[in-house]
C-alpha positions in Angstrom: 92.2 33.8 20.6 91.6 32.4 24.2 89.0 35.1 25.0 87.0 34.4 21.8 87.1 30.7 22.5 85.8 31.3 26.0 83.0 33.5 24.7 82.0 30.9 22.2 81.9 28.2 24.9 79.8 30.5 27.1 77.3 31.0 24.3 77.1 27.2 23.7 76.2 26.7 27.4 73.4 29.3 27.2 72.1 27.7 24.0 72.0 24.2 25.6 70.0 25.6 28.5 67.5 27.3 26.2 67.3 24.0 24.1 66.4 21.9 27.1 63.8 24.5 28.3 62.2 24.6 24.8 62.1 20.9 24.4 60.1 20.7 27.6 57.6 23.1 26.2 57.4 21.2 22.9 56.9 17.9 24.8 53.9 19.4 26.6 52.4 20.9 23.5 53.0 18.3 20.8 50.6 15.6 22.1 46.8 15.5 21.9 46.6 15.2 25.6 48.9 18.1 26.4 48.7 21.2 28.6 45.9 22.6 26.5 43.7 19.6 27.3 44.5 20.0 31.0 43.4 23.6 31.0 40.3 22.8 29.2 39.4 20.0 31.6 39.8 22.2 34.6 37.7 24.9 33.1 35.0 22.7 31.7 34.6 20.3 34.7 31.4 20.6 36.6 29.4 18.2 38.7 27.7 15.6 36.5 24.1 16.1 35.7 21.9 13.4 34.1 18.1 13.7 34.0 16.8 10.2 33.6 14.0 8.2 35.0 16.3 5.2 35.1 18.4 6.6 37.9 17.7 5.3 41.3 20.6 7.0 43.1 23.3 9.4 42.0 25.9 11.1 44.2 29.0 13.1 43.1 29.9 14.5 46.6 30.6 17.9 45.2 27.9 19.6 47.2 28.7 19.2 50.9 25.3 20.7 52.1 23.3 18.3 50.0 25.6 15.4 51.2 24.8 16.2 54.8 21.0 16.1 54.1 21.2 12.8 52.2 23.8 10.7 54.0 23.5 9.4 57.6 26.4 8.3 59.7 25.8 5.1 61.7 25.3 5.4 65.5 25.3 1.6 66.0 27.9 -0.8 67.3 29.5 -3.7 65.6 28.3 -7.0 67.0 30.5 -9.7 68.4 33.6 -7.6 69.0 35.1 -6.0 72.1 33.2 -3.1 73.4 36.2 -0.8 73.1 36.3 -1.1 69.3 32.6 -1.9 68.6 31.5 1.7 68.0 31.4 3.0 64.4 33.6 6.0 65.1 35.5 6.3 61.8 35.4 9.8 60.4 33.8 10.6 57.0 34.6 14.0 55.4 34.0 15.7 52.1 37.4 16.6 50.7 39.3 17.3 47.6 41.7 14.6 46.6 45.2 14.9 48.1 46.5 14.8 44.5 44.2 17.2 42.7 43.2 16.0 39.2 40.1 18.1 38.4 39.4 21.5 39.8 36.5 21.7 42.3 36.1 17.9 42.3 35.4 16.6 45.8 34.8 13.1 47.2 33.8 11.2 50.3 36.9 10.4 52.3 37.3 7.9 55.1 40.1 9.8 56.9 40.7 7.4 59.8 42.4 4.0 60.0 41.8 1.0 62.3 38.3 2.1 63.1 34.9 0.8 62.1 33.1 3.3 59.9 29.6 3.2 58.4 27.6 5.7 56.4 24.5 5.2 54.2 21.8 6.9 52.2 18.3 6.0 50.9 17.7 5.5 47.2 15.5 8.0 45.4 13.2 5.1 44.7 13.5 1.3 45.5 15.0 -0.9 42.9 12.8 -3.9 42.1 14.4 -6.9 40.4 11.9 -7.4 37.6 12.7 -7.0 33.9 15.5 -4.4 33.9 19.2 -4.9 34.8 20.8 -3.5 37.9 23.9 -1.3 37.2 26.0 -0.1 40.1 29.0 2.1 39.5 31.4 4.1 41.7 35.0 5.3 41.9 37.6 4.5 44.6 40.9 6.2 45.1 43.2 4.6 47.7 45.2 7.7 48.3 47.6 6.1 50.7 47.5 2.7 49.1 45.8 -0.2 50.9 47.5 -2.5 53.4 44.4 -4.2 54.9 40.8 -3.3 54.5 37.8 -3.0 52.2 36.4 -0.4 49.9 33.2 -2.1 48.9 29.6 -0.9 48.9 26.5 -2.6 50.2 23.0 -2.4 48.6 20.7 -2.6 51.6 17.6 -4.7 51.4 14.0 -3.6 51.9 13.4 -3.0 55.6 16.0 -0.2 55.8 13.5 2.4 54.8 14.0 5.5 57.0 16.9 7.6 58.2 16.3 6.2 61.6 17.1 2.8 60.1 20.2 4.2 58.6 21.4 5.4 62.0 21.4 1.8 63.1 23.3 0.5 60.0 25.9 -2.1 61.1 27.6 -5.3 60.0 24.5 -7.4 60.5 22.1 -5.1 58.6 20.4 -7.1 55.8 21.8 -6.4 52.4 21.0 -7.7 48.9 24.3 -7.2 47.2 27.9 -6.4 48.3 30.4 -5.3 45.7 33.9 -3.9 45.6 37.6 -4.3 46.3 38.9 -5.8 49.5 42.5 -6.6 50.5 44.6 -7.8 53.4 48.2 -8.7 53.0 48.7 -10.7 49.8 45.1 -11.7 49.7 43.1 -9.3 47.5 39.6 -9.8 46.1 36.9 -8.1 44.1 33.7 -9.1 45.9 30.4 -9.7 44.3 28.1 -11.4 46.8 24.4 -11.6 46.7 22.0 -13.0 49.3 19.7 -15.7 48.0 16.4 -16.6 49.7 15.6 -20.3 49.8 12.1 -20.6 48.3 11.3 -23.7 50.4 12.2 -22.7 54.0 12.9 -18.9 53.5 16.4 -19.0 54.8 19.0 -16.6 53.3 22.4 -17.7 52.2 25.3 -15.7 50.8 26.5 -16.6 47.3 30.1 -15.6 46.4 31.1 -15.1 42.8 34.1 -16.8 41.3 37.4 -15.0 41.3 38.3 -12.4 38.6 40.1 -13.7 35.6 42.9 -11.0 36.0 45.2 -10.0 38.8 44.2 -6.6 40.3 47.2 -5.8 42.4 47.8 -2.3 40.9 44.5 -0.9 42.1 45.6 -1.1 45.7 49.0 0.6 45.3 49.0 3.0 42.3 47.0 5.7 44.3 44.9 6.6 41.2 41.1 6.6 40.8 39.6 3.4 39.6 36.0 2.8 38.3 34.1 -0.3 39.5 31.0 -1.4 37.6 28.6 -4.2 38.3 25.9 -5.3 35.9 23.3 -7.9 36.9 20.9 -8.8 34.1 17.4 -10.4 34.2 18.7 -13.4 32.2 20.8 -14.3 35.3 24.1 -13.2 33.9 26.5 -10.7 35.4 29.5 -8.6 34.5 32.1 -7.0 36.7 34.2 -4.2 35.2 37.2 -2.3 36.4 38.1 0.8 34.5 35.7 -0.3 31.7 37.5 -3.6 31.4 35.5 -6.8 32.2 37.4 -8.8 34.8 34.7 -11.2 35.8 31.4 -12.4 34.4 29.2 -15.4 34.1 25.9 -16.8 35.4 24.2 -16.5 38.7 23.3 -20.1 38.5 26.7 -21.6 37.6 29.5 -19.3 38.8 28.8 -18.8 42.5 29.7 -20.8 45.6 27.8 -22.3 47.2 25.6 -22.8 44.1 22.1 -21.3 44.1 20.4 -24.7 43.6 21.4 -27.6 45.9 22.2 -31.1 44.4 19.2 -33.4 43.8 21.0 -36.2 45.7 23.2 -36.2 48.8 25.2 -38.8 50.8 23.0 -40.6 53.3 24.2 -39.1 56.7 23.0 -42.3 58.5 24.9 -44.7 56.3 27.9 -46.3 58.0 30.8 -48.3 56.6 30.6 -52.1 57.5 33.2 -53.3 60.0 34.4 -56.0 57.6 34.9 -53.6 54.7 38.5 -53.8 53.5 39.8 -50.8 51.6 43.5 -52.0 51.5 44.4 -52.5 47.8 47.8 -54.1 48.8 48.8 -56.2 51.8 52.1 -57.7 53.1 52.7 -61.1 51.6 52.0 -63.5 54.6 54.0 -66.3 53.0 57.2 -64.3 52.5 60.3 -65.2 54.6 63.6 -63.5 55.0 66.5 -65.2 53.1 69.0 -67.0 55.3 72.0 -65.0 53.9 70.3 -61.6 54.6 72.5 -59.8 57.1 70.6 -56.9 58.7 73.6 -56.0 60.9 76.0 -55.3 58.0 77.1 -51.6 58.0 76.3 -49.4 55.0 79.9 -48.3 54.7 83.3 -50.0 55.5 86.9 -49.0 55.5 88.5 -49.1 52.1 90.8 -52.2 52.2 92.8 -50.9 49.2 93.5 -47.5 50.6 97.2 -46.6 51.1 98.6 -43.7 53.1 100.1 -41.0 50.8 103.8 -40.6 50.7 105.0 -37.6 52.7 102.0 -37.7 55.2 103.2 -36.0 58.4 101.6 -38.0 61.2 103.4 -36.1 64.0 102.4 -32.6 62.7 99.1 -31.1 63.9 96.9 -29.4 61.4 96.6 -26.3 63.6 99.3 -24.7 65.8 99.2 -21.7 68.2 100.0 -18.4 66.4 103.7 -17.8 67.2 103.3 -14.0 66.5 100.4 -13.6 68.9 101.0 -11.8 72.2 98.9 -11.7 75.3 97.0 -8.4 75.6 98.4 -6.1 78.2 95.1 -5.8 80.0 94.6 -9.6 80.2 93.6 -10.5 83.7 94.1 -14.3 84.3 92.0 -14.1 87.5 89.1 -12.7 85.5 89.7 -14.0 82.0 91.5 -17.3 82.7 94.7 -18.6 81.3 95.6 -16.9 78.0 96.1 -19.1 75.0 97.3 -18.0 71.6 94.8 -18.4 68.7 95.3 -21.3 66.4 96.5 -20.9 62.8 97.2 -23.3 60.0 100.4 -25.3 60.4 102.8 -24.0 57.7 104.5 -27.4 57.7 101.3 -29.0 56.3 101.2 -26.6 53.3 103.5 -28.7 51.1 102.5 -32.1 52.5 99.5 -34.2 51.4 98.2 -34.1 55.0 99.0 -33.9 58.7 97.9 -35.7 61.8 96.9 -39.3 62.2 95.9 -40.9 58.9 92.7 -42.9 58.6 91.6 -44.7 55.4 88.4 -43.5 53.8 85.1 -45.3 53.9 83.5 -47.0 50.9 80.0 -48.5 50.3 79.7 -52.0 51.8 78.9 -54.5 48.9 77.3 -56.8 51.5 74.9 -54.2 52.9 71.2 -55.0 52.3 69.5 -53.1 55.1 66.4 -54.2 57.1 64.4 -56.9 55.4 60.8 -56.2 54.6 58.2 -58.6 53.1 56.9 -57.6 49.7 53.3 -56.4 49.1 50.8 -58.4 47.2 47.2 -57.8 46.0 44.7 -58.0 48.7 42.2 -60.8 48.0 39.6 -59.2 50.3 39.9 -55.7 48.7 36.4 -54.2 48.1 37.3 -50.7 46.9 36.9 -47.3 48.5 33.7 -47.2 50.5 31.3 -44.3 50.0 27.8 -43.8 51.6 24.8 -44.4 49.5 23.1 -41.6 47.7 19.6 -40.5 48.7 17.2 -37.7 47.5 18.1 -34.3 49.0 15.2 -33.4 51.3 16.1 -29.7 50.9 16.3 -29.7 47.2 14.8 -26.9 45.2 15.3 -25.4 41.8 15.3 -21.6 41.4 15.6 -20.9 37.8 15.6 -17.1 38.2 17.9 -16.0 41.1 18.0 -12.5 39.6 14.7 -11.8 41.4 16.5 -10.8 44.7 15.2 -8.8 47.6 14.4 -5.2 46.5 17.0 -2.5 47.3 16.1 0.6 49.3 19.5 2.1 50.4 23.2 2.1 49.7 26.0 2.2 52.3 29.7 1.8 53.2 30.4 -0.3 56.2 34.2 -0.7 56.4 37.3 -1.3 58.3 40.6 -0.2 56.9 44.2 -0.1 58.1 45.0 2.6 55.5 43.4 6.0 55.8 42.2 8.5 53.2 40.0 6.2 51.1 38.2 8.4 48.7 34.8 7.4 47.1 33.2 9.4 44.3 30.6 9.4 41.6 28.2 6.7 42.8 25.3 5.8 40.6 22.6 3.1 40.7 20.6 2.7 37.5 18.9 0.2 35.3 20.5 1.5 32.1 24.2 0.8 31.3 24.2 3.7 28.9 23.3 6.1 31.7 26.1 4.8 33.8 28.5 5.3 30.8 27.3 8.8 30.3 27.8 9.5 34.0 31.4 8.2 33.8 32.1 10.4 30.7 31.4 13.5 32.8 33.6 12.3 35.7 36.0 9.4 35.4 36.8 10.0 31.8 38.0 13.5 32.5 40.3 12.2 35.3 41.8 9.5 33.1 42.5 12.1 30.3 44.1 14.4 32.8 46.3 11.7 34.3 47.3 10.5 30.8 48.3 14.1 29.9 50.3 14.5 33.0 52.1 11.3 32.5 53.4 12.4 29.1 54.9 15.6 30.3 58.3 16.0 32.0 56.7 17.3 35.2 54.2 14.4 35.1 57.0 11.9 34.7 58.8 13.5 37.6 55.7 13.3 39.8 55.1 9.6 39.0 58.8 8.8 39.6 58.4 10.3 43.1 55.1 8.4 43.6 53.5 11.9 44.1 55.5 12.5 47.3 56.7 16.1 47.4 59.4 15.2 49.9 61.5 13.8 47.1 61.4 17.1 45.1 64.3 18.3 47.2 66.4 15.5 46.0 65.7 16.5 42.4 66.4 20.2 43.2 69.8 19.2 44.6 70.4 17.0 41.5 69.5 19.9 39.1 71.6 22.3 41.1 74.8 20.3 40.4 75.3 21.5 36.8 74.3 25.1 37.8 77.0 25.1 40.5 79.6 23.8 38.1 78.8 26.6 35.7 79.0 29.2 38.4 82.3 27.8 39.5 83.5 28.0 35.9 82.5 31.7 35.7 84.5 32.4 38.9 87.5 30.5 37.7 87.4 32.2 34.3 88.5 35.5 35.9 91.5 33.9 37.5 94.9 33.7 35.7 95.7 30.3 34.4 92.2 29.0 35.3 91.1 25.4 34.9 89.3 26.2 31.7 92.4 27.9 30.2 94.5 24.9 31.1 91.8 22.6 29.5 91.8 24.7 26.3 95.6 24.7 26.2 95.6 21.0 26.6 93.0 20.6 23.9 95.2 22.7 21.6 98.2 20.5 22.2 96.1 17.2 21.9 93.2 17.8 19.5 91.9 14.2 19.9 91.0 15.0 23.5 88.9 18.0 22.4 87.1 15.9 19.9 86.4 13.2 22.5 85.0 15.8 24.9 82.8 17.3 22.2 81.4 13.9 21.3 80.6 13.1 25.0 78.9 16.5 25.4 76.9 16.0 22.2 75.8 12.5 23.4 74.6 13.9 26.8 72.6 16.7 25.1 71.1 14.2 22.6 70.1 11.9 25.4 68.3 14.7 27.3 66.5 15.8 24.1 65.4 12.3 23.5 64.0 12.0 27.0 62.1 15.3 26.6 60.9 14.9 23.0 61.3 11.2 22.2 58.5 8.7 22.0 56.9 7.6 25.2 55.2 4.4 26.3 51.5 4.2 26.4 50.5 6.3 29.4 47.9 3.8 30.3 50.4 0.9 30.3 50.4 0.6 34.0 46.6 1.2 34.0 46.1 -1.7 31.7 48.5 -4.1 33.4 47.5 -7.7 33.9 49.1 -10.7 35.3 48.7 -14.4 36.0 45.6 -15.5 37.8 45.9 -16.4 41.4 43.6 -18.5 43.5 40.8 -16.8 45.3 41.3 -19.1 48.2 43.0 -17.6 51.2 46.8 -17.9 51.1 48.8 -20.0 53.5 50.0 -18.1 56.6 53.3 -16.7 56.0 56.1 -16.3 58.6 56.7 -12.7 57.9 55.4 -10.2 60.4 52.4 -8.3 59.1 50.5 -5.3 60.3 47.8 -6.1 62.8 44.8 -7.3 60.9 41.2 -6.5 61.6 40.6 -9.9 63.0 43.2 -9.3 65.7 41.7 -6.0 66.7 38.1 -7.1 66.5 38.3 -10.4 68.3 36.2 -13.4 67.2 33.6 -12.9 64.4 30.0 -13.6 65.2 28.4 -16.7 63.7 26.4 -14.5 61.4 28.7 -12.9 59.1 28.8 -9.3 58.1 26.5 -8.1 55.3 28.1 -6.2 52.6 27.0 -4.6 49.4 28.5 -2.4 46.9 28.2 0.0 44.0 30.4 0.7 41.0 30.6 3.6 38.7 30.3 3.0 34.9 33.5 3.9 33.1 34.0 5.9 30.0 35.2 4.2 26.9 38.8 4.8 26.2 40.2 3.7 22.8 43.6 3.0 24.3 42.2 0.3 26.6 42.2 -3.0 24.6 40.8 -6.3 25.6 43.3 -8.6 27.1 43.3 -12.4 26.8 42.1 -13.9 30.0 43.9 -16.8 31.6 41.8 -19.7 32.6 40.7 -19.6 36.2 40.4 -22.7 38.4 37.2 -22.9 40.4 37.7 -22.9 44.1 35.7 -22.4 47.1 35.4 -18.7 47.9 35.9 -17.5 51.4 35.2 -13.8 51.6 36.4 -11.5 54.3 33.7 -10.0 56.4 33.7 -6.2 56.2 37.4 -6.4 55.3 38.1 -8.1 58.6 41.8 -8.8 58.1 42.8 -12.4 57.3 39.5 -13.7 58.8 37.4 -15.5 56.1 33.7 -15.3 55.6 31.7 -18.5 55.5 28.3 -18.7 53.8 25.7 -17.8 56.4 22.2 -18.9 56.6 19.4 -17.1 58.4 
């Protein structure tokens, strides 16, 4: 009987193992985005190809030879910083992502950290701001996350026309638009800056868009590819999209700081407040006098005259006494350590008494206390209100009703500083047709998102996400999985021994059947739980990808006391008066049915200080040329 029972138990264990293995396969196959989709994606992926006259620039970075012919690394030096760190010596390489998503897909990787890096390429043809929209789209994967630095793109203005010009690309090179993510510490932004030329005096001033209507913290830490798209239209409207979701939009005339058009009137800079102008709404009553019975010397508290010492109070007993059980250490040297004294402990005689030591009555508020006398305030008869300078016509006023007509674009470039290495850029396109950008994204970004969604629904994908794609944690899972295997091996060894643990357990179960029933229920619950994890319903794989949060101010945060990693401003030194010029590109994203529009929270308008070239906590101020 015992042998047949053990054989049956052995078969049950084998069956459970096969069940867990099978459920893993079922989980991978029963979804639309399963293993089959992954295989098809890897076999079908090829570099995107779009033949359209509306494309001004397209780069997938899959052809390293073509990349070397088109792109030029900067040989210039950053202006206004220490000579030791002024050189653009950051390294750019064509590499596969550290976490491979699509087979044979490559990208442009900034492999270094804490170094200036700049690289650029000429457009196939200049973009003129006439009657067609500008669409810039590109992908960024922050493979190591982002602690402090930018990943934005600059659209360089007319004047950068040759490769010789590209070799001199630096932070002061004129750009038309800067666009893309930027972060340092808790301050993260999604830049859209355009440079507007004053039609009256020809000076150029940067205009910074309002902050996005959603928080974008996840793009800096989830280590997944994200698609950035900028659309600027001839009707002076714009849209900023992240992963095909609009996170910012509005008007070039209304949603930028400083505004495109200056005010018609300004405060007269020569007007001065008269010397006799009284802005005090209230004054001290000059006729008030202190009452004769007002005693300023009376204390706030007095001894309670009604207090009585409790019965049993031990006046002669101290609250603390030397510990009678303490002994001087044998190595105590009075010449070196001084005279030894036993430590103090609570006096046991005081435990049952209401108190020990000298009794003093408590203090109570003084009913006669009034404090320092102050005269009351009365209305000021000479009050004239708050003074403000008179308004005069603005001598620099102009009205530009079409700021869309910006300086033509002839090149694109990345001019960055990052404290986190391995920033990967991919699938950059500049076009005047949003449909072309969407088609480009369907051949690139959409495949990646489908593959990531498929991986996230499998057991192996969940395991990778749980480890944050760090293989070093796999050993922990291996040890964890080896525990039941080791227990089973130990069982097989013990089974051959007389009066083994299993035999004793079975004998105990025969004597007390309720224990056997309880053990069976526990085992069934464990197996059912594992099956549910493998085959049960899963959350939306793009839940993290669609996450939003409350809106935060775009203004720089107050300095926090915690220690942070050295910022770019610390390493670069003071920023030049002219601020860095930045531009950017975004890639148009494929449409995913799972991604739903989210309600935006209202955003307070604030002045927008933008970091120059991701320069740490240092803020950019609008610059005039």
